[in-house]
C-alpha positions in Angstrom: 28.0 -38.2 -26.9 26.1 -37.9 -23.5 27.8 -34.7 -23.3 26.2 -33.3 -26.7 22.8 -34.7 -25.9 22.8 -33.0 -22.5 23.8 -29.9 -24.1 21.2 -30.4 -27.0 18.4 -31.1 -24.4 19.3 -28.3 -22.1 19.4 -25.8 -25.1 16.1 -27.0 -26.7 14.1 -26.6 -23.5 14.1 -23.2 -23.5 13.6 -22.6 -27.2 10.4 -24.9 -26.7 9.1 -23.1 -23.9 9.6 -19.7 -25.4 7.3 -20.8 -28.2 4.5 -22.1 -26.2 2.8 -18.7 -25.2 3.0 -17.6 -28.8 1.2 -21.2 -29.9 -1.5 -20.6 -27.1 -1.9 -17.0 -28.6 -2.6 -18.3 -32.0 -5.1 -20.9 -30.8 -6.9 -18.5 -28.7 -7.1 -15.8 -31.9 -8.2 -18.7 -34.1 -10.9 -19.7 -31.3 -12.0 -16.2 -30.9 -12.2 -15.8 -34.8 -14.2 -19.1 -35.5 -16.8 -17.7 -32.8 -17.0 -14.5 -34.2 -17.4 -16.0 -37.8 -20.2 -18.3 -36.3 -21.9 -15.3 -34.8 -21.8 -13.0 -37.9 -23.2 -16.0 -39.8 -25.8 -17.1 -37.5 -26.8 -13.5 -37.0 -26.5 -12.4 -40.5 -24.6 -9.4 -39.4 -23.4 -8.8 -42.7 -26.6 -8.7 -44.5 -27.5 -5.3 -45.3 -31.1 -3.7 -44.5 -33.3 -3.5 -47.6 -36.8 -2.5 -48.4 -39.4 -5.2 -48.9 -39.7 -7.1 -52.2 -43.1 -6.1 -53.3 -45.0 -7.8 -55.9 -48.0 -6.6 -57.9 -49.8 -5.5 -61.2 -49.3 -2.2 -62.3 -52.7 -0.7 -61.8 -53.9 2.6 -60.7 -54.7 1.0 -57.2 -51.2 -0.2 -56.6 -49.7 2.9 -57.8 -51.7 4.8 -55.3 -51.0 2.4 -52.5 -47.2 2.4 -53.0 -47.1 6.3 -52.9 -49.2 6.5 -49.7 -47.6 3.6 -48.1 -43.9 4.6 -47.6 -43.2 1.7 -45.2 -43.6 -0.6 -48.3 -41.1 1.1 -50.3 -38.4 2.0 -47.5 -35.9 -0.2 -45.9 -37.1 -2.2 -42.9 -34.2 -1.9 -40.2 -34.4 -4.4 -37.7 -32.1 -4.3 -34.4 -28.5 -4.5 -35.6 -27.1 -7.2 -33.3 -29.9 -9.7 -33.5 -32.8 -8.5 -35.7 -31.3 -10.2 -38.9 -31.9 -13.6 -37.3 -35.2 -15.0 -38.0 -34.8 -17.4 -35.3 -34.1 -14.8 -32.6 -37.1 -12.6 -34.2 -39.3 -15.8 -33.8 -38.4 -16.8 -30.5 -38.5 -13.4 -29.0 -42.2 -13.1 -30.5 -42.9 -16.3 -29.2 -41.7 -15.9 -25.5 -42.4 -12.2 -25.0 -44.6 -11.2 -27.8 -44.0 -7.5 -27.5 -42.2 -5.1 -25.0 -43.7 -2.4 -22.8 -46.9 -3.9 -23.6 -50.1 -1.7 -23.2 -53.5 -3.0 -21.7 -56.1 -1.9 -23.8 -59.9 -2.2 -22.3 -62.5 -3.9 -24.0 -65.9 -5.8 -23.6 -66.0 -9.5 -24.1 -69.0 -10.7 -26.1 -70.3 -14.2 -26.2 -72.0 -15.6 -29.5 -73.9 -19.0 -29.3 -73.2 -21.1 -32.3 -75.4 -23.6 -34.3 -73.8 -26.5 -32.9 -73.8 -25.7 -29.3 -70.4 -24.0 -29.3 -69.8 -20.5 -27.5 -67.7 -18.2 -29.6 -66.2 -15.2 -28.0 -64.4 -12.0 -29.1 -63.3 -8.5 -27.4 -64.4 -5.4 -28.7 -62.3 -2.4 -28.1 -63.5 1.1 -29.1 -61.5 3.9 -30.8 -59.5 6.3 -28.7 -59.9 9.1 -31.3 -61.8 9.8 -34.6 -60.6 8.4 -37.7 -58.7 10.6 -40.1 -61.6 10.3 -42.6 -64.2 11.0 -39.9 -65.7 7.4 -40.9 -66.6 4.6 -38.6 -64.1 1.8 -39.3 -63.9 -1.3 -37.4 -61.0 -3.6 -37.5 -62.0 -7.4 -37.4 -58.8 -9.4 -36.2 -58.2 -13.1 -36.2 -55.0 -14.0 -34.2 -52.7 -16.9 -34.7 -52.9 -20.7 -33.6 -54.1 -21.0 -30.2 -54.1 -17.3 -29.4 -56.7 -14.6 -28.2 -57.1 -11.0 -27.4 -54.8 -11.1 -24.4 -51.7 -12.0 -26.2 -48.9 -9.4 -26.1 -48.7 -8.9 -29.7 -52.5 -8.6 -30.1 -52.9 -5.9 -27.1 -50.0 -4.0 -28.8 -51.7 -3.8 -32.3 -55.0 -3.1 -30.8 -53.7 -0.2 -28.7 -52.0 1.4 -32.0 -55.0 0.8 -34.2 -57.3 2.3 -31.4 -55.1 5.3 -31.2 -55.4 5.7 -35.1 -59.1 5.9 -34.9 -60.1 2.2 -35.4 -62.5 0.2 -33.5 -61.0 -3.5 -33.0 -62.8 -6.6 -32.8 -60.5 -9.5 -31.8 -61.8 -13.2 -32.2 -60.7 -15.5 -29.2 -60.0 -18.7 -30.8 -62.5 -21.6 -29.6 -60.9 -23.3 -26.5 -57.9 -20.9 -26.5 -58.9 -18.8 -23.3 -57.7 -20.3 -20.2 -60.5 -19.4 -18.3 -63.4 -20.4 -20.6 -64.7 -23.8 -21.0 -65.9 -25.6 -24.1 -69.9 -25.7 -24.3 -69.5 -28.5 -27.3 -66.9 -31.0 -28.1 -65.3 -29.0 -30.7 -62.3 -26.5 -30.9 -60.8 -24.2 -33.5 -59.1 -25.8 -36.2 -56.9 -24.6 -39.0 -59.2 -23.2 -41.5 -63.0 -23.2 -39.7 -64.3 -19.8 -40.3 -67.7 -20.2 -38.1 -66.5 -18.3 -35.2 -64.9 -15.6 -37.4 -68.0 -15.3 -39.4 -70.2 -15.1 -36.2 -68.1 -12.0 -35.1 -68.2 -10.3 -38.5 -72.0 -10.6 -38.6 -72.6 -9.4 -35.3 -70.4 -6.4 -35.7 -72.4 -5.5 -39.2 -75.6 -6.1 -37.3 -74.8 -3.9 -34.1 -72.9 -1.3 -36.1 -74.7 -1.0 -39.5 -72.7 2.0 -40.4 -69.3 0.7 -39.9 -67.0 -0.4 -42.7 -64.7 -3.3 -42.1 -60.8 -3.6 -42.3 -59.8 -7.5 -42.0 -56.7 -8.5 -40.3 -55.4 -12.0 -39.8 -52.1 -13.2 -38.3 -50.5 -16.6 -39.2 -53.3 -19.2 -38.8 -55.6 -16.5 -38.7 -54.4 -15.3 -42.2 -55.5 -18.3 -43.6 -59.1 -18.2 -41.9 -59.8 -14.5 -42.9 -58.7 -15.2 -46.5 -60.9 -18.2 -46.8 -63.7 -16.5 -45.1 -63.6 -13.7 -47.7 -63.3 -16.1 -50.6 -66.3 -18.7 -49.5 -69.0 -16.3 -50.2 -69.1 -13.0 -52.1 -71.5 -11.7 -49.3 -68.6 -12.0 -46.9 -66.9 -9.2 -48.6 -69.7 -6.7 -48.1 -68.7 -3.5 -46.3 -65.1 -4.7 -46.3 -62.7 -2.0 -47.4 -59.6 -4.1 -47.4 -57.7 -7.2 -45.8 -54.2 -7.9 -44.5 -52.6 -11.3 -43.9 -49.4 -11.6 -42.2 -47.2 -14.7 -42.0 -49.5 -17.3 -43.2 -48.6 -20.5 -45.1 -51.4 -20.6 -47.6 -51.5 -24.3 -48.1 -51.4 -26.8 -45.3 -51.2 -29.7 -47.8 -48.0 -28.1 -49.2 -46.9 -27.2 -45.9 -46.8 -30.4 -44.3 -43.7 -31.9 -46.0 -41.7 -28.9 -45.4 -42.8 -28.9 -41.6 -41.0 -32.3 -41.2 -37.5 -31.2 -42.7 -34.7 -30.2 -40.4 -33.5 -27.1 -42.4 -34.1 -23.7 -40.5 -34.8 -26.2 -37.5 -38.4 -26.3 -38.8 -38.8 -29.9 -37.3 -37.7 -28.6 -33.9 -40.4 -25.7 -34.3 -43.0 -28.3 -35.5 -42.4 -30.3 -32.2 -42.7 -27.4 -29.8 -45.9 -26.1 -31.4 -47.1 -29.6 -31.2 -46.3 -29.8 -27.3 -48.4 -26.7 -26.9 -51.5 -27.7 -28.7 -51.4 -31.2 -26.8 -51.6 -29.3 -23.6 -54.5 -26.9 -24.9 -56.4 -30.1 -26.3 -56.0 -32.0 -23.1 -57.2 -29.0 -20.9 -60.5 -29.7 -22.4 -60.5 -33.4 -22.2 -63.6 -33.8 -20.2 -65.5 -31.7 -23.0 -64.4 -34.2 -25.5 -65.2 -37.3 -23.8 -68.0 -36.1 -21.6 -70.5 -35.5 -24.5 -72.3 -38.4 -26.4 -72.2 -36.4 -29.8 -68.4 -36.0 -29.6 -66.2 -37.6 -32.3 -63.1 -37.7 -30.1 -62.6 -41.1 -28.2 -60.2 -42.2 -25.5 -57.9 -43.9 -28.3 -57.7 -40.5 -30.1 -56.4 -38.8 -26.9 -53.8 -41.6 -26.5 -52.7 -40.9 -30.0 -52.6 -37.3 -29.2 -50.4 -38.0 -26.3 -47.9 -39.9 -28.3 -47.8 -37.1 -31.1 -44.8 -35.2 -31.9 -45.9 -33.2 -34.7 -48.9 -30.9 -35.7 -49.5 -33.4 -38.6 -50.0 -36.3 -36.0 -52.4 -34.2 -33.9 -54.4 -33.1 -36.9 -54.9 -36.4 -38.1 -55.7 -37.9 -34.6 -58.0 -35.0 -33.0 -58.4 -31.9 -35.5 -59.9 -33.2 -38.6 -62.5 -35.2 -36.5 -64.1 -32.1 -35.4 -65.5 -31.6 -38.7 -65.8 -35.2 -40.0 -63.0 -35.1 -42.6 -62.0 -38.9 -43.7 -58.4 -38.2 -44.1 -55.7 -35.7 -43.3 -55.2 -34.9 -47.1 -59.1 -33.9 -47.4 -58.9 -31.7 -44.3 -55.9 -29.9 -45.5 -57.2 -29.3 -48.9 -60.6 -28.1 -47.7 -59.3 -26.1 -44.7 -56.4 -24.2 -46.9 -57.2 -20.5 -48.2 -55.3 -21.2 -51.6 -58.7 -22.6 -52.9 -60.5 -19.5 -52.1 -58.1 -16.6 -52.4 -58.8 -16.1 -56.3 -62.3 -15.3 -55.1 -61.4 -12.3 -53.1 -61.7 -8.8 -54.9 -61.2 -6.3 -52.1 -57.9 -4.9 -51.9 -55.5 -7.7 -50.5 -52.2 -7.3 -48.9 -50.0 -10.4 -48.0 -47.2 -10.1 -46.0 -44.3 -12.6 -45.4 -40.8 -12.7 -44.3 -37.9 -14.6 -46.1 -36.2 -15.8 -42.8 -39.5 -16.9 -41.4 -38.5 -20.6 -39.9 -42.1 -21.8 -40.1 -43.0 -20.8 -43.5 -40.9 -22.4 -46.2 -39.8 -20.5 -49.0 -41.6 -22.7 -51.6 -44.9 -21.7 -50.0 -44.3 -18.1 -51.1 -44.7 -18.9 -54.8 -48.5 -18.9 -54.0 -48.9 -15.3 -53.0 -46.4 -14.2 -55.4 -48.3 -15.7 -58.4 -51.4 -14.5 -57.0 -50.2 -10.9 -57.1 -48.9 -11.2 -60.5 -52.3 -12.5 -61.8 -54.8 -10.5 -59.7 -54.9 -6.6 -59.8 -56.2 -6.3 -56.0 -53.2 -8.4 -54.5 -50.1 -6.9 -53.2 -47.4 -9.2 -51.7 -44.8 -7.6 -49.7 -41.7 -10.0 -48.7 -39.2 -8.6 -46.0 -35.6 -10.1 -45.9 -35.8 -10.3 -42.1 -38.6 -10.3 -39.5 -38.9 -14.0 -38.7 -42.5 -15.3 -37.8 -44.5 -12.3 -36.5 -41.6 -10.7 -35.5 -40.8 -7.7 -37.4 -39.1 -5.8 -34.5 -37.6 -2.5 -35.2 -34.7 -0.8 -33.1 -31.3 0.6 -33.1 -28.7 -2.0 -31.9 -30.0 -3.9 -29.1 -33.4 -3.3 -27.6 -36.5 -3.6 -29.9 -39.0 -0.8 -30.0 -42.6 -1.5 -28.5 -44.1 -0.9 -32.0 -43.1 -3.2 -34.8 -42.8 -2.4 -38.5 -45.9 -5.1 -38.9 -48.1 -3.0 -36.5 -47.3 0.3 -38.4 -47.7 -1.2 -42.0 -50.9 -2.7 -41.6 -52.5 0.6 -40.2 -50.5 2.7 -42.8 -52.3 0.2 -45.5 -55.5 0.5 -44.0 -55.4 4.3 -43.7 -54.5 4.7 -47.3 -57.5 2.4 -48.5 -59.9 4.4 -46.0 -58.7 7.8 -47.4 -59.2 6.8 -50.9 -62.6 5.4 -50.3 -63.4 8.7 -48.4 -62.3 11.0 -51.3 -59.1 12.4 -52.6 -56.1 11.0 -50.8 -53.9 13.8 -49.5 -50.5 12.0 -50.4 -51.5 12.7 -54.3 -52.3 16.1 -53.8 -49.0 17.7 -55.0 -48.7 15.9 -58.1 -52.1 15.4 -59.5 -54.7 17.7 -60.8 -57.8 18.6 -58.9 -60.2 16.1 -60.4 -62.5 16.3 -57.6 -63.4 19.9 -58.1 -66.9 20.4 -57.8 -67.4 16.6 -57.2 -68.5 15.4 -53.6 -66.3 12.7 -52.0 -69.0 10.1 -52.6 -68.6 10.6 -56.2 -65.1 9.3 -56.4 -64.7 6.0 -57.7 -64.3 3.1 -55.0 -61.2 0.8 -55.1 -62.9 -2.1 -57.0 -63.8 0.6 -59.8 -60.2 1.6 -60.1 -59.3 -2.0 -61.6 -61.5 -0.7 -64.7 -60.1 2.6 -65.1 -56.6 4.1 -65.9 -56.9 8.1 -65.4 -54.5 8.1 -62.4 
C-alpha cells in the first residue's frame, strides 16, 4: 500500500507541475482581458463618432444656419484613445486648458462700479479685416473664477482675432491674481453688473461696432441672463453663443451632490478652488465697514466641502439674498432666456460630468418653442474640452473654438448681405437691391421665402 502511495505521489507531482504554467497563463490572459475591458468601457472606445444632436424649429434662419455651419451637421471626432471620455476631456481642459497656447496682446481697461468695485476687461484688436468688412466685437464672459489669461480663453481670442473679430474679455471680479478688490464684493453665479459695464463701454467707445456675445460655463449663464434682463441689452447684438452652462442653479444643486459621474468629487475640487480664491481677498471682506461678510462666515467657508455651502455662507450675501433658494432662483438665466430674441446657440456635451443630463431638457425645450434658439448637443467633449485630434495628441484649436466663429460668421454674413453658402442653390433675389435692404435675422422669423 505504501508502495502504491509512493508511486501515486511520485506520479502526480510531475502531472501537477506540468499544469501550473498553463494555469498561470490563463490567469494572466483573464487579467489582461479584464483590464482591456475596463479601459474600453471607461474610455468609451466602442462609441462611434457622431454629429451633434441639433434641436431647433424649422425656420428660414435655422435652415440657413445649418447650411452655412457644416460643423453642426458633420461628425465631431475627438482623439481616438481618450477623447471619448468626458472625464479625461474635462481634466485635460482643467489642467492644461489648451496645447500650444498663443499669447494675444491686449489692453486692460478698468471700470469703476457704482458700489466702489473696479471691473476690468482686456481688449484685443482684430488682426485682419472681417470677411464682411464690418466692425464686429466679440464680448466674452469666461467660466467660474476665470479671466483673459486662461489658456482656453487665449486660444479662442487668438482664433477670433485671426478671423477679423475684435475681442473684449471680462475678468471676473476677484479672479485676477494681481488685482485687489476695491469693495467687499466679488463675482457671483449670475451677477451681470461687470459684464454690462464692459458692453456699455464697448458700445460707447466703438459706436459703429456690432456685437457677438459669447459665454463659457458660468459665463454662459451670465450672458443669457444679461440679454434677457432688459431689451435694450440686445441692441447692436448680432447673436449669442453659450457653451456648457447648467441653466438652473436651483435644479443643479441636487445633482451636484450625487456620486454618479464623480460629480460630488468635482464639486469638492471646485469648492476648494473657490475657497482659495475667496480667502485670498480676506482682508477686503473684513476691512470694510459696509461688508456683509463676517469672521463667522469665513469660518464656515473654511469648513465647506461643496459649492452650495460656499454660496450659502458667502456668495449670496454679496447681494443680500435671504436664502440659498432665492439666490439660485434670481441668479439663474432660465428665468430670462425666453426674453432673448437675437439668434442664440446653446451648446452642451452629453458626457459633461458637471452638467447633469436632466438639465439639458431646459435648452432642448427652449429650442423647440423659440424660433431664434438652436441647441447643439455633442456625444463627447466633456466640460469645455471638445478637443480634436487623430489618435493621442490634441490639436491646439478645438471643435468648440471653430464652431463659435463659424456660427458668428454665418450670422454676420447674413446681416451684411447675401451669404455665399446659398449662392449656388438660390435665385439671385438681391439683384438690384443693396445689402442694407436685406431682411435682418429677426425679420426672418416673420417670413418664409428662403
